[in-house]
N, CA and C atoms as an extended XYZ file, in Angstrom:
648
Properties=species:S:1:pos:R:3:atomname:S:1:resname:S:1:resid:I:1 pbc="F F F"
N        82.035      172.452      127.617 N   ASP     1
C        80.590      172.305      127.692 CA  ASP     1
C        80.024      172.230      126.275 C   ASP     1
N        79.201      171.223      126.022 N   ARG     2
C        78.702      171.016      124.663 CA  ARG     2
C        77.828      172.162      124.184 C   ARG     2
N        77.014      172.706      125.092 N   LEU     3
C        76.124      173.788      124.686 CA  LEU     3
C        76.925      175.008      124.257 C   LEU     3
N        77.959      175.365      125.029 N   LEU     4
C        78.794      176.505      124.656 CA  LEU     4
C        79.531      176.245      123.344 C   LEU     4
N        79.977      175.015      123.146 N   SER     5
C        80.653      174.673      121.899 CA  SER     5
C        79.710      174.830      120.713 C   SER     5
N        78.453      174.420      120.910 N   LEU     6
C        77.470      174.557      119.846 CA  LEU     6
C        77.229      176.017      119.505 C   LEU     6
N        77.046      176.852      120.542 N   VAL     7
C        76.807      178.275      120.309 CA  VAL     7
C        77.997      178.909      119.600 C   VAL     7
N        79.214      178.535      120.032 N   ARG     8
C        80.420      179.083      119.401 CA  ARG     8
C        80.501      178.672      117.928 C   ARG     8
N        80.219      177.402      117.649 N   ALA     9
C        80.272      176.924      116.267 CA  ALA     9
C        79.202      177.596      115.415 C   ALA     9
N        78.014      177.790      115.998 N   ALA    10
C        76.943      178.453      115.255 CA  ALA    10
C        77.307      179.896      114.946 C   ALA    10
N        77.913      180.589      115.910 N   SER    11
C        78.325      181.973      115.692 CA  SER    11
C        79.357      182.065      114.576 C   SER    11
N        80.337      181.173      114.603 N   GLU    12
C        81.375      181.190      113.577 CA  GLU    12
C        80.798      180.881      112.201 C   GLU    12
N        79.866      179.921      112.140 N   ALA    13
C        79.257      179.587      110.858 CA  ALA    13
C        78.449      180.749      110.306 C   ALA    13
N        77.734      181.431      111.199 N   ARG    14
C        76.925      182.562      110.744 CA  ARG    14
C        77.813      183.701      110.252 C   ARG    14
N        78.920      183.940      110.940 N   LEU    15
C        79.846      184.985      110.506 CA  LEU    15
C        80.455      184.652      109.155 C   LEU    15
N        80.783      183.374      108.937 N   ARG    16
C        81.336      182.979      107.646 CA  ARG    16
C        80.336      183.225      106.523 C   ARG    16
N        79.062      182.894      106.799 N   CYS    17
C        78.028      183.138      105.787 CA  CYS    17
C        77.902      184.633      105.476 C   CYS    17
N        77.951      185.464      106.513 N   ARG    18
C        77.827      186.903      106.302 CA  ARG    18
C        79.001      187.439      105.497 C   ARG    18
N        80.204      186.937      105.792 N   ARG    19
C        81.381      187.397      105.041 CA  ARG    19
C        81.259      187.033      103.563 C   ARG    19
N        80.812      185.809      103.306 N   ARG    20
C        80.658      185.382      101.915 CA  ARG    20
C        79.621      186.229      101.194 C   ARG    20
N        78.512      186.507      101.885 N   LEU    21
C        77.474      187.325      101.270 CA  LEU    21
C        77.948      188.747      101.028 C   LEU    21
N        78.759      189.295      101.957 N   SER    22
C        79.244      190.663      101.801 CA  SER    22
C        80.234      190.783      100.650 C   SER    22
N        80.952      189.674      100.360 N   ARG    23
C        81.905      189.710       99.249 CA  ARG    23
C        81.200      189.589       97.911 C   ARG    23
N        80.039      188.932       97.908 N   ALA    24
C        79.324      188.746       96.646 CA  ALA    24
C        78.691      190.050       96.203 C   ALA    24
N        78.681      190.281       94.916 N   SER    25
C        78.040      191.479       94.366 CA  SER    25
C        76.657      191.096       93.881 C   SER    25
N        75.606      191.555       94.574 N   PRO    26
C        74.234      191.164       94.238 CA  PRO    26
C        73.917      191.466       92.778 C   PRO    26
N        73.386      190.483       92.101 N   GLY    27
C        72.953      190.678       90.728 CA  GLY    27
C        74.038      190.438       89.706 C   GLY    27
N        75.309      190.403       90.117 N   SER    28
C        76.383      190.271       89.144 CA  SER    28
C        76.387      188.913       88.483 C   SER    28
N        75.975      187.864       89.199 N   SER    29
C        75.986      186.531       88.615 CA  SER    29
C        74.585      186.001       88.359 C   SER    29
N        73.577      186.841       88.553 N   GLY    30
C        72.198      186.404       88.370 CA  GLY    30
C        71.679      185.579       89.526 C   GLY    30
N        72.428      185.510       90.629 N   CYS    31
C        72.011      184.717       91.781 CA  CYS    31
C        71.122      185.542       92.698 C   CYS    31
N        70.303      184.851       93.460 N   HIS    32
C        69.390      185.500       94.383 CA  HIS    32
C        69.881      185.273       95.811 C   HIS    32
N        69.680      186.293       96.642 N   PHE    33
C        70.021      186.172       98.063 CA  PHE    33
C        69.086      185.154       98.712 C   PHE    33
N        69.636      184.280       99.535 N   VAL    34
C        68.842      183.273      100.229 CA  VAL    34
C        68.670      183.682      101.687 C   VAL    34
N        67.443      183.921      102.093 N   ASP    35
C        67.122      184.238      103.482 CA  ASP    35
C        67.060      182.919      104.241 C   ASP    35
N        68.087      182.651      105.059 N   LEU    36
C        68.183      181.349      105.699 CA  LEU    36
C        67.073      181.119      106.712 C   LEU    36
N        66.643      182.182      107.416 N   GLN    37
C        65.547      182.012      108.372 CA  GLN    37
C        64.259      181.608      107.657 C   GLN    37
N        63.971      182.276      106.532 N   SER    38
C        62.771      181.921      105.759 CA  SER    38
C        62.893      180.514      105.181 C   SER    38
N        64.106      180.161      104.777 N   THR    39
C        64.339      178.817      104.247 CA  THR    39
C        64.077      177.766      105.316 C   THR    39
N        64.526      178.024      106.536 N   LEU    40
C        64.286      177.093      107.637 CA  LEU    40
C        62.788      176.881      107.849 C   LEU    40
N        62.029      177.968      107.868 N   LYS    41
C        60.582      177.867      108.092 CA  LYS    41
C        59.904      177.115      106.944 C   LYS    41
N        60.394      177.352      105.724 N   LEU    42
C        59.853      176.633      104.572 CA  LEU    42
C        60.127      175.136      104.694 C   LEU    42
N        61.346      174.783      105.108 N   LEU    43
C        61.704      173.370      105.264 CA  LEU    43
C        60.862      172.699      106.345 C   LEU    43
N        60.631      173.410      107.447 N   LEU    44
C        59.783      172.866      108.506 CA  LEU    44
C        58.375      172.594      107.983 C   LEU    44
N        57.854      173.532      107.226 N   ASP    45
C        56.502      173.396      106.683 CA  ASP    45
C        56.435      172.255      105.668 C   ASP    45
N        57.428      172.194      104.784 N   VAL    46
C        57.445      171.163      103.745 CA  VAL    46
C        57.507      169.766      104.350 C   VAL    46
N        58.335      169.603      105.374 N   HIS    47
C        58.455      168.269      105.953 CA  HIS    47
C        57.231      167.897      106.790 C   HIS    47
N        56.568      168.876      107.370 N   GLY    48
C        55.292      168.587      108.013 CA  GLY    48
C        54.271      168.119      106.993 C   GLY    48
N        54.250      168.760      105.824 N   PHE    49
C        53.358      168.344      104.738 CA  PHE    49
C        53.686      166.920      104.300 C   PHE    49
N        54.984      166.630      104.149 N   GLN    50
C        55.383      165.283      103.738 CA  GLN    50
C        54.905      164.223      104.741 C   GLN    50
N        55.142      164.480      106.023 N   VAL    51
C        54.815      163.482      107.052 CA  VAL    51
C        53.326      163.164      107.053 C   VAL    51
N        52.483      164.198      106.954 N   PHE    52
C        51.052      163.986      107.165 CA  PHE    52
C        50.211      163.933      105.883 C   PHE    52
N        50.758      164.412      104.778 N   CYS    53
C        49.933      164.496      103.567 CA  CYS    53
C        50.457      163.667      102.407 C   CYS    53
N        51.605      163.029      102.565 N   CYS    54
C        52.203      162.238      101.491 CA  CYS    54
C        52.323      160.776      101.921 C   CYS    54
N        52.353      159.850      100.959 N   PRO    55
C        52.490      158.431      101.314 CA  PRO    55
C        53.793      158.129      102.052 C   PRO    55
N        54.874      158.850      101.713 N   ILE    56
C        56.165      158.658      102.372 CA  ILE    56
C        56.756      160.031      102.689 C   ILE    56
N        57.747      160.051      103.587 N   PHE    57
C        58.443      161.308      103.856 CA  PHE    57
C        59.944      161.068      103.869 C   PHE    57
N        60.694      162.104      103.502 N   ASN    58
C        62.151      162.030      103.487 CA  ASN    58
C        62.678      162.235      104.902 C   ASN    58
N        63.453      161.276      105.390 N   ALA    59
C        63.936      161.333      106.768 CA  ALA    59
C        65.392      161.766      106.862 C   ALA    59
N        65.914      162.393      105.807 N   ASP    60
C        67.334      162.765      105.816 CA  ASP    60
C        67.556      164.198      105.320 C   ASP    60
N        66.879      165.180      105.937 N   PRO    61
C        67.003      166.560      105.450 CA  PRO    61
C        68.174      167.324      106.070 C   PRO    61
N        69.377      166.726      106.042 N   HIS    62
C        70.522      167.454      106.584 CA  HIS    62
C        70.991      168.491      105.564 C   HIS    62
N        71.773      169.487      105.965 N   PRO    63
C        72.156      170.578      105.058 CA  PRO    63
C        72.819      170.111      103.762 C   PRO    63
N        73.517      168.959      103.782 N   GLY    64
C        74.141      168.464      102.571 CA  GLY    64
C        73.154      167.992      101.526 C   GLY    64
N        71.887      167.802      101.928 N   ASN    65
C        70.845      167.385      100.995 CA  ASN    65
C        69.931      168.538      100.601 C   ASN    65
N        70.386      169.750      100.836 N   LEU    66
C        69.641      170.945      100.452 CA  LEU    66
C        70.452      171.736       99.436 C   LEU    66
N        69.799      172.205       98.381 N   LEU    67
C        70.471      172.990       97.350 CA  LEU    67
C        69.856      174.373       97.284 C   LEU    67
N        70.706      175.391       97.342 N   ALA    68
C        70.250      176.762       97.108 CA  ALA    68
C        70.385      177.025       95.608 C   ALA    68
N        69.275      177.022       94.891 N   LEU    69
C        69.288      177.169       93.438 CA  LEU    69
C        69.505      178.626       93.037 C   LEU    69
N        70.065      178.869       91.848 N   PRO    70
C        70.378      180.245       91.417 CA  PRO    70
C        69.169      181.176       91.380 C   PRO    70
N        67.962      180.613       91.171 N   ASP    71
C        66.771      181.467       91.085 CA  ASP    71
C        66.124      181.701       92.445 C   ASP    71
N        66.786      181.251       93.534 N   GLY    72
C        66.259      181.494       94.868 CA  GLY    72
C        65.456      180.350       95.445 C   GLY    72
N        65.131      179.345       94.632 N   ARG    73
C        64.395      178.198       95.157 CA  ARG    73
C        65.329      177.268       95.936 C   ARG    73
N        64.719      176.390       96.730 N   ILE    74
C        65.472      175.408       97.501 CA  ILE    74
C        65.207      174.027       96.917 C   ILE    74
N        66.278      173.315       96.604 N   GLY    75
C        66.138      171.970       96.068 CA  GLY    75
C        66.379      170.927       97.148 C   GLY    75
N        65.552      169.884       97.168 N   LEU    76
C        65.700      168.765       98.096 CA  LEU    76
C        66.215      167.567       97.313 C   LEU    76
N        67.343      166.995       97.721 N   ILE    77
C        67.948      165.887       96.996 CA  ILE    77
C        68.167      164.695       97.917 C   ILE    77
N        68.512      163.561       97.300 N   ASP    78
C        68.864      162.331       98.004 CA  ASP    78
C        67.711      161.836       98.873 C   ASP    78
N        66.736      161.225       98.235 N   MET    79
C        65.570      160.693       98.938 CA  MET    79
C        65.764      159.214       99.292 C   MET    79
N        66.989      158.850       99.648 N   GLY    80
C        67.293      157.450       99.910 CA  GLY    80
C        66.819      156.936      101.256 C   GLY    80
N        66.390      157.840      102.145 N   GLN    81
C        65.906      157.414      103.464 CA  GLN    81
C        64.458      157.843      103.652 C   GLN    81
N        63.604      157.355      102.769 N   CYS    82
C        62.180      157.665      102.877 CA  CYS    82
C        61.474      156.546      103.642 C   CYS    82
N        60.443      156.902      104.351 N   VAL    83
C        59.726      155.930      105.180 CA  VAL    83
C        58.263      156.350      105.239 C   VAL    83
N        57.416      155.420      105.599 N   ALA    84
C        55.975      155.689      105.680 CA  ALA    84
C        55.434      155.241      107.027 C   ALA    84
N        54.515      156.031      107.570 N   PHE    85
C        53.766      155.609      108.754 CA  PHE    85
C        52.668      154.633      108.336 C   PHE    85
N        52.402      153.659      109.163 N   GLU    86
C        51.177      152.888      109.011 CA  GLU    86
C        50.005      153.845      109.228 C   GLU    86
N        48.901      153.673      108.482 N   PRO    87
C        47.781      154.631      108.593 CA  PRO    87
C        47.332      154.891      110.026 C   PRO    87
N        47.187      153.857      110.820 N   ALA    88
C        46.737      154.044      112.214 CA  ALA    88
C        47.789      154.786      113.023 C   ALA    88
N        49.057      154.471      112.791 N   ASP    89
C        50.131      155.144      113.524 CA  ASP    89
C        50.223      156.617      113.153 C   ASP    89
N        49.934      156.935      111.886 N   LYS    90
C        50.005      158.341      111.478 CA  LYS    90
C        48.946      159.162      112.221 C   LYS    90
N        47.775      158.585      112.428 N   VAL    91
C        46.726      159.279      113.188 CA  VAL    91
C        47.195      159.534      114.621 C   VAL    91
N        47.789      158.511      115.243 N   VAL    92
C        48.252      158.662      116.628 CA  VAL    92
C        49.400      159.666      116.699 C   VAL    92
N        50.296      159.635      115.710 N   PHE    93
C        51.398      160.596      115.691 CA  PHE    93
C        50.873      162.019      115.508 C   PHE    93
N        49.824      162.183      114.708 N   ALA    94
C        49.216      163.505      114.551 CA  ALA    94
C        48.683      164.007      115.893 C   ALA    94
N        48.070      163.117      116.655 N   ARG    95
C        47.590      163.517      117.985 CA  ARG    95
C        48.756      163.916      118.891 C   ARG    95
N        49.866      163.189      118.766 N   LEU    96
C        51.041      163.522      119.573 CA  LEU    96
C        51.547      164.925      119.261 C   LEU    96
N        51.616      165.279      117.989 N   ILE    97
C        52.099      166.604      117.591 CA  ILE    97
C        51.171      167.697      118.113 C   ILE    97
N        49.866      167.464      118.037 N   VAL    98
C        48.909      168.461      118.555 CA  VAL    98
C        49.097      168.628      120.064 C   VAL    98
N        49.309      167.553      120.764 N   LEU    99
C        49.534      167.626      122.214 CA  LEU    99
C        50.823      168.389      122.530 C   LEU    99
N        51.879      168.131      121.760 N   LEU   100
C        53.157      168.792      122.007 CA  LEU   100
C        53.087      170.291      121.738 C   LEU   100
N        52.191      170.692      120.852 N   ALA   101
C        52.036      172.116      120.561 CA  ALA   101
C        51.166      172.831      121.589 C   ALA   101
N        50.515      172.084      122.471 N   ALA   102
C        49.661      172.678      123.501 CA  ALA   102
C        50.513      173.133      124.687 C   ALA   102
N        50.003      174.080      125.482 N   PRO   103
C        50.731      174.482      126.693 CA  PRO   103
C        50.976      173.289      127.602 C   PRO   103
N        52.147      173.238      128.200 N   GLN   104
C        52.502      172.096      129.044 CA  GLN   104
C        51.711      172.117      130.340 C   GLN   104
N        51.251      170.936      130.738 N   SER   105
C        50.526      170.770      131.995 CA  SER   105
C        50.598      169.294      132.370 C   SER   105
N        50.330      168.953      133.630 N   PRO   106
C        50.333      167.534      134.014 CA  PRO   106
C        49.359      166.701      133.182 C   PRO   106
N        48.195      167.304      132.848 N   GLU   107
C        47.202      166.575      132.062 CA  GLU   107
C        47.709      166.318      130.642 C   GLU   107
N        48.339      167.330      130.036 N   VAL   108
C        48.885      167.158      128.693 CA  VAL   108
C        50.014      166.139      128.707 C   VAL   108
N        50.889      166.211      129.710 N   ASP   109
C        51.988      165.250      129.803 CA  ASP   109
C        51.461      163.819      129.928 C   ASP   109
N        50.395      163.645      130.713 N   ALA   110
C        49.808      162.304      130.857 CA  ALA   110
C        49.261      161.807      129.521 C   ALA   110
N        48.661      162.711      128.755 N   SER   111
C        48.144      162.332      127.431 CA  SER   111
C        49.277      162.005      126.470 C   SER   111
N        50.394      162.734      126.584 N   ILE   112
C        51.562      162.439      125.746 CA  ILE   112
C        52.087      161.040      126.045 C   ILE   112
N        52.155      160.685      127.318 N   VAL   113
C        52.621      159.343      127.708 CA  VAL   113
C        51.704      158.281      127.106 C   VAL   113
N        50.391      158.474      127.239 N   ASP   114
C        49.435      157.506      126.693 CA  ASP   114
C        49.587      157.390      125.178 C   ASP   114
N        49.830      158.521      124.517 N   THR   115
C        49.962      158.519      123.059 CA  THR   115
C        51.243      157.813      122.629 C   THR   115
N        52.334      158.037      123.347 N   MET   116
C        53.576      157.337      123.026 CA  MET   116
C        53.393      155.828      123.165 C   MET   116
N        52.712      155.420      124.209 N   VAL   117
C        52.459      153.986      124.410 CA  VAL   117
C        51.565      153.452      123.291 C   VAL   117
N        50.561      154.226      122.886 N   SER   118
C        49.676      153.811      121.797 CA  SER   118
C        50.432      153.667      120.479 C   SER   118
N        51.499      154.443      120.328 N   LEU   119
C        52.321      154.344      119.125 CA  LEU   119
C        53.190      153.086      119.116 C   LEU   119
N        53.259      152.405      120.225 N   GLY   120
C        54.068      151.198      120.298 CA  GLY   120
C        55.432      151.413      120.904 C   GLY   120
N        55.629      152.552      121.577 N   VAL   121
C        56.910      152.820      122.222 CA  VAL   121
C        56.990      152.028      123.518 C   VAL   121
N        58.071      151.272      123.676 N   LYS   122
C        58.303      150.508      124.894 CA  LYS   122
C        59.664      150.888      125.459 C   LYS   122
N        59.730      151.029      126.779 N   THR   123
C        60.985      151.364      127.447 CA  THR   123
C        61.295      150.323      128.515 C   THR   123
N        62.507      150.355      129.012 N   GLU   124
C        62.912      149.378      130.014 CA  GLU   124
C        62.119      149.503      131.306 C   GLU   124
N        61.818      150.749      131.716 N   LYS   125
C        61.199      150.970      133.020 CA  LYS   125
C        59.783      151.539      132.934 C   LYS   125
N        59.314      151.835      131.716 N   SER   126
C        57.999      152.462      131.538 CA  SER   126
C        57.884      153.741      132.361 C   SER   126
N        58.956      154.521      132.367 N   ASP   127
C        59.010      155.742      133.173 CA  ASP   127
C        58.197      156.850      132.500 C   ASP   127
N        57.151      157.311      133.163 N   ALA   128
C        56.255      158.297      132.577 CA  ALA   128
C        56.948      159.636      132.354 C   ALA   128
N        57.812      160.030      133.258 N   THR   129
C        58.522      161.306      133.109 CA  THR   129
C        59.399      161.286      131.853 C   THR   129
N        60.075      160.183      131.627 N   PHE   130
C        60.906      160.015      130.433 CA  PHE   130
C        60.060      160.059      129.173 C   PHE   130
N        58.936      159.335      129.171 N   LEU   131
C        58.076      159.264      127.989 CA  LEU   131
C        57.445      160.609      127.656 C   LEU   131
N        57.190      161.428      128.660 N   ALA   132
C        56.642      162.760      128.408 CA  ALA   132
C        57.717      163.724      127.922 C   ALA   132
N        58.948      163.537      128.413 N   PHE   133
C        60.024      164.482      128.088 CA  PHE   133
C        60.634      164.237      126.716 C   PHE   133
N        60.815      162.986      126.333 N   LEU   134
C        61.528      162.679      125.088 CA  LEU   134
C        60.939      163.372      123.868 C   LEU   134
N        59.633      163.268      123.588 N   PRO   135
C        59.113      163.965      122.411 CA  PRO   135
C        59.173      165.484      122.530 C   PRO   135
N        59.130      166.016      123.751 N   ARG   136
C        59.294      167.461      123.919 CA  ARG   136
C        60.715      167.881      123.551 C   ARG   136
N        61.686      167.078      123.930 N   LEU   137
C        63.065      167.391      123.607 CA  LEU   137
C        63.279      167.432      122.096 C   LEU   137
N        62.603      166.550      121.374 N   VAL   138
C        62.787      166.458      119.926 CA  VAL   138
C        61.958      167.486      119.169 C   VAL   138
N        60.678      167.644      119.539 N   PHE   139
C        59.750      168.396      118.701 CA  PHE   139
C        59.378      169.780      119.237 C   PHE   139
N        59.782      170.124      120.454 N   CYS   140
C        59.428      171.430      121.018 CA  CYS   140
C        60.672      172.315      121.135 C   CYS   140
N        60.448      173.570      121.472 N   LYS   141
C        61.568      174.477      121.680 CA  LYS   141
C        62.410      174.021      122.869 C   LYS   141
N        63.701      174.271      122.788 N   ILE   142
C        64.568      174.024      123.927 CA  ILE   142
C        64.344      175.137      124.944 C   ILE   142
N        64.027      174.766      126.160 N   THR   143
C        63.731      175.752      127.195 CA  THR   143
C        64.911      175.900      128.153 C   THR   143
N        64.883      176.984      128.911 N   ARG   144
C        65.916      177.222      129.910 CA  ARG   144
C        65.951      176.089      130.941 C   ARG   144
N        64.762      175.579      131.277 N   GLU   145
C        64.698      174.515      132.280 CA  GLU   145
C        65.367      173.237      131.781 C   GLU   145
N        65.285      172.978      130.473 N   MET   146
C        65.893      171.762      129.922 CA  MET   146
C        67.409      171.757      130.086 C   MET   146
N        68.036      172.903      129.860 N   VAL   147
C        69.499      172.942      129.855 CA  VAL   147
C        70.092      173.336      131.202 C   VAL   147
N        69.264      173.851      132.110 N   LYS   148
C        69.773      174.256      133.411 CA  LYS   148
C        70.274      173.037      134.179 C   LYS   148
N        71.511      173.097      134.627 N   ASP   149
C        72.118      172.021      135.414 CA  ASP   149
C        72.034      170.667      134.697 C   ASP   149
N        72.124      170.701      133.364 N   GLN   150
C        72.099      169.457      132.579 CA  GLN   150
C        70.820      168.644      132.852 C   GLN   150
N        69.695      169.352      133.038 N   GLN   151
C        68.450      168.671      133.378 CA  GLN   151
C        68.048      167.668      132.300 C   GLN   151
N        68.255      168.027      131.038 N   TRP   152
C        67.861      167.130      129.948 CA  TRP   152
C        68.619      165.802      130.037 C   TRP   152
N        69.887      165.874      130.430 N   ARG   153
C        70.679      164.656      130.519 CA  ARG   153
C        70.164      163.746      131.642 C   ARG   153
N        69.815      164.352      132.764 N   ALA   154
C        69.294      163.565      133.885 CA  ALA   154
C        67.975      162.889      133.508 C   ALA   154
N        67.125      163.605      132.775 N   LEU   155
C        65.838      163.037      132.373 CA  LEU   155
C        66.028      161.905      131.373 C   LEU   155
N        66.992      162.062      130.463 N   MET   156
C        67.220      161.025      129.466 CA  MET   156
C        67.834      159.764      130.081 C   MET   156
N        68.468      159.906      131.240 N   ARG   157
C        69.063      158.744      131.908 CA  ARG   157
C        68.045      157.946      132.718 C   ARG   157
N        66.838      158.457      132.841 N   ARG   158
C        65.828      157.777      133.652 CA  ARG   158
C        65.377      156.457      133.030 C   ARG   158
N        65.458      156.382      131.697 N   ASP   159
C        64.924      155.202      131.024 CA  ASP   159
C        65.568      155.067      129.656 C   ASP   159
N        65.209      153.999      128.944 N   LYS   160
C        65.776      153.751      127.622 CA  LYS   160
C        64.724      153.085      126.741 C   LYS   160
N        64.600      153.556      125.502 N   ILE   161
C        63.666      152.938      124.568 CA  ILE   161
C        64.209      151.585      124.123 C   ILE   161
N        63.344      150.584      124.126 N   ILE   162
C        63.742      149.263      123.644 CA  ILE   162
C        62.961      148.868      122.390 C   ILE   162
N        61.866      149.584      122.104 N   GLU   163
C        61.082      149.271      120.907 CA  GLU   163
C        60.257      150.484      120.524 C   GLU   163
N        60.217      150.760      119.199 N   GLN   164
C        59.395      151.850      118.678 CA  GLN   164
C        59.216      151.650      117.181 C   GLN   164
N        58.166      152.212      116.599 N   PRO   165
C        57.987      152.090      115.146 CA  PRO   165
C        59.120      152.794      114.402 C   PRO   165
N        59.538      152.211      113.284 N   VAL   166
C        60.609      152.816      112.491 CA  VAL   166
C        60.216      154.223      112.044 C   VAL   166
N        58.968      154.397      111.640 N   ALA   167
C        58.532      155.707      111.149 CA  ALA   167
C        58.632      156.773      112.238 C   ALA   167
N        58.318      156.409      113.481 N   LEU   168
C        58.444      157.367      114.577 CA  LEU   168
C        59.902      157.737      114.792 C   LEU   168
N        60.772      156.724      114.788 N   PHE   169
C        62.207      156.981      114.932 CA  PHE   169
C        62.705      157.923      113.847 C   PHE   169
N        62.261      157.714      112.603 N   MET   170
C        62.716      158.553      111.497 CA  MET   170
C        62.100      159.951      111.559 C   MET   170
N        60.869      160.051      112.031 N   ALA   171
C        60.265      161.374      112.208 CA  ALA   171
C        61.034      162.167      113.255 C   ALA   171
N        61.479      161.488      114.312 N   MET   172
C        62.309      162.144      115.324 CA  MET   172
C        63.657      162.556      114.727 C   MET   172
N        64.176      161.738      113.827 N   ARG   173
C        65.423      162.105      113.137 CA  ARG   173
C        65.226      163.395      112.345 C   ARG   173
N        64.106      163.489      111.632 N   VAL   174
C        63.808      164.717      110.884 CA  VAL   174
C        63.752      165.905      111.835 C   VAL   174
N        63.040      165.724      112.959 N   GLY   175
C        62.946      166.805      113.929 CA  GLY   175
C        64.298      167.241      114.441 C   GLY   175
N        65.169      166.284      114.740 N   ASN   176
C        66.504      166.617      115.241 CA  ASN   176
C        67.338      167.348      114.199 C   ASN   176
N        67.301      166.877      112.948 N   LEU   177
C        68.093      167.520      111.895 CA  LEU   177
C        67.635      168.954      111.657 C   LEU   177
N        66.327      169.163      111.596 N   LEU   178
C        65.813      170.519      111.378 CA  LEU   178
C        66.065      171.394      112.610 C   LEU   178
N        66.003      170.801      113.797 N   ARG   179
C        66.296      171.544      115.022 CA  ARG   179
C        67.729      172.071      115.001 C   ARG   179
N        68.706      171.206      114.667 N   TRP   180
C        70.106      171.642      114.669 CA  TRP   180
C        70.377      172.642      113.566 C   TRP   180
N        69.712      172.499      112.444 N   PHE   181
C        69.834      173.505      111.388 CA  PHE   181
C        69.357      174.851      111.915 C   PHE   181
N        68.242      174.834      112.652 N   GLY   182
C        67.735      176.066      113.237 CA  GLY   182
C        68.688      176.663      114.256 C   GLY   182
N        69.254      175.828      115.120 N   LEU   183
C        70.171      176.336      116.137 CA  LEU   183
C        71.415      176.968      115.512 C   LEU   183
N        71.848      176.454      114.379 N   GLN   184
C        72.981      177.060      113.684 CA  GLN   184
C        72.652      178.459      113.191 C   GLN   184
N        71.363      178.739      113.043 N   LEU   185
C        70.925      180.077      112.635 CA  LEU   185
C        70.439      180.894      113.826 C   LEU   185
N        70.682      180.377      115.042 N   PHE   186
C        70.184      181.004      116.268 CA  PHE   186
C        68.661      181.085      116.288 C   PHE   186
N        68.018      180.070      115.713 N   GLU   187
C        66.562      179.998      115.703 CA  GLU   187
C        66.144      178.792      116.542 C   GLU   187
N        65.516      179.046      117.676 N   ASN   188
C        65.028      177.989      118.562 CA  ASN   188
C        63.591      177.675      118.163 C   ASN   188
N        63.423      176.724      117.257 N   VAL   189
C        62.110      176.477      116.672 CA  VAL   189
C        61.400      175.314      117.354 C   VAL   189
N        60.093      175.338      117.273 N   SER   190
C        59.266      174.225      117.731 CA  SER   190
C        58.756      173.487      116.502 C   SER   190
N        59.240      172.283      116.300 N   ILE   191
C        58.772      171.472      115.183 CA  ILE   191
C        57.259      171.251      115.320 C   ILE   191
N        56.814      171.018      116.549 N   ALA   192
C        55.396      170.750      116.781 CA  ALA   192
C        54.525      171.914      116.344 C   ALA   192
N        54.964      173.139      116.607 N   ASP   193
C        54.170      174.302      116.208 CA  ASP   193
C        54.026      174.382      114.686 C   ASP   193
N        55.104      174.076      113.966 N   PHE   194
C        55.051      174.139      112.510 CA  PHE   194
C        54.251      172.972      111.922 C   PHE   194
N        54.303      171.825      112.565 N   TRP   195
C        53.601      170.655      112.034 CA  TRP   195
C        52.158      170.546      112.504 C   TRP   195
N        51.797      171.318      113.509 N   LYS   196
C        50.448      171.204      114.069 CA  LYS   196
C        49.340      171.391      113.024 C   LYS   196
N        49.396      172.421      112.142 N   PRO   197
C        48.310      172.547      111.152 CA  PRO   197
C        48.172      171.333      110.252 C   PRO   197
N        49.301      170.734      109.863 N   TRP   198
C        49.241      169.540      109.015 CA  TRP   198
C        48.701      168.349      109.804 C   TRP   198
N        49.072      168.247      111.072 N   ALA   199
C        48.554      167.166      111.912 CA  ALA   199
C        47.045      167.303      112.088 C   ALA   199
N        46.582      168.524      112.326 N   GLN   200
C        45.146      168.747      112.495 CA  GLN   200
C        44.397      168.445      111.202 C   GLN   200
N        44.991      168.820      110.079 N   ARG   201
C        44.367      168.513      108.789 CA  ARG   201
C        44.232      167.002      108.619 C   ARG   201
N        45.286      166.266      108.967 N   HIS   202
C        45.223      164.810      108.821 CA  HIS   202
C        44.163      164.216      109.735 C   HIS   202
N        44.051      164.723      110.954 N   LEU   203
C        43.035      164.210      111.873 CA  LEU   203
C        41.635      164.485      111.347 C   LEU   203
N        41.420      165.662      110.762 N   ARG   204
C        40.105      165.960      110.186 CA  ARG   204
C        39.794      165.012      109.033 C   ARG   204
N        40.777      164.819      108.154 N   GLU   205
C        40.549      163.974      106.989 CA  GLU   205
C        40.371      162.512      107.386 C   GLU   205
N        41.029      162.111      108.470 N   ALA   206
C        40.891      160.729      108.938 CA  ALA   206
C        39.646      160.536      109.797 C   ALA   206
N        38.953      161.645      110.099 N   GLY   207
C        37.767      161.557      110.938 CA  GLY   207
C        38.077      161.160      112.358 C   GLY   207
N        39.284      161.578      112.835 N   SER   208
C        39.730      161.135      114.162 CA  SER   208
C        39.970      162.309      115.094 C   SER   208
N        39.257      163.394      114.915 N   CYS   209
C        39.487      164.572      115.743 CA  CYS   209
C        38.820      164.400      117.096 C   CYS   209
N        39.622      164.669      118.120 N   GLY   210
C        39.050      164.799      119.447 CA  GLY   210
C        38.722      166.261      119.681 C   GLY   210
N        38.294      166.603      120.852 N   GLU   211
C        37.938      167.990      121.158 CA  GLU   211
C        39.162      168.873      121.018 C   GLU   211
N        39.069      169.867      120.120 N   GLY   212
C        40.144      170.826      119.927 CA  GLY   212
C        41.223      170.358      118.962 C   GLY   212
N        41.185      169.082      118.527 N   GLU   213
C        42.260      168.585      117.682 CA  GLU   213
C        42.161      169.103      116.262 C   GLU   213
N        40.948      169.360      115.792 N   GLY   214
C        40.812      169.713      114.374 CA  GLY   214
C        40.762      171.178      114.085 C   GLY   214
N        40.841      172.035      115.106 N   SER   215
C        40.768      173.480      114.872 CA  SER   215
C        42.153      174.062      114.768 C   SER   215
N        42.360      174.874      113.737 N   VAL   216
C        43.660      175.512      113.531 CA  VAL   216
C        43.668      176.862      114.188 C   VAL   216
């Protein structure tokens, strides 16, 4: 089972990190302890800032492109996969993130579907259930309902994307990479929750706030 394999691999990786830290003598080499949970939250925040507040964002934040510097800072390297949203698309994507951070309901799911379509996402069957689920799978916490009886797999088989903006695809890549980094630390994070303040800020600055969109 893939989920069990992931949990097993994450446990082993975490134990290896703990062993290495226990062998190190704090202060002997002038190095600082790196709190991986805090680092994860910082990375989530930084990439939300990049997506909504910078002209381009780095779409390749895998662990090999992160440096733990001796003074405790985190270095981001290899910006070879940077991409930019079109201004109008960035506004719509900001609305999508705000919707994903809201409590789930049929009304919210319907708005998510409309927003995905507004972003230019096209699928073979235009399946609304698929369009509502896909961004939740990428940007929200993994729930018990998603993994029960392989529910996520059944939902993903309902339809297939045939067209989408490159920037949206790369933003989803960022979400997936940060999600798996979190799972390796046993942190089930919601990308949408971390990016929501930046999305709301962008909507305010763009003058495109709907009711409740601009309040943090």
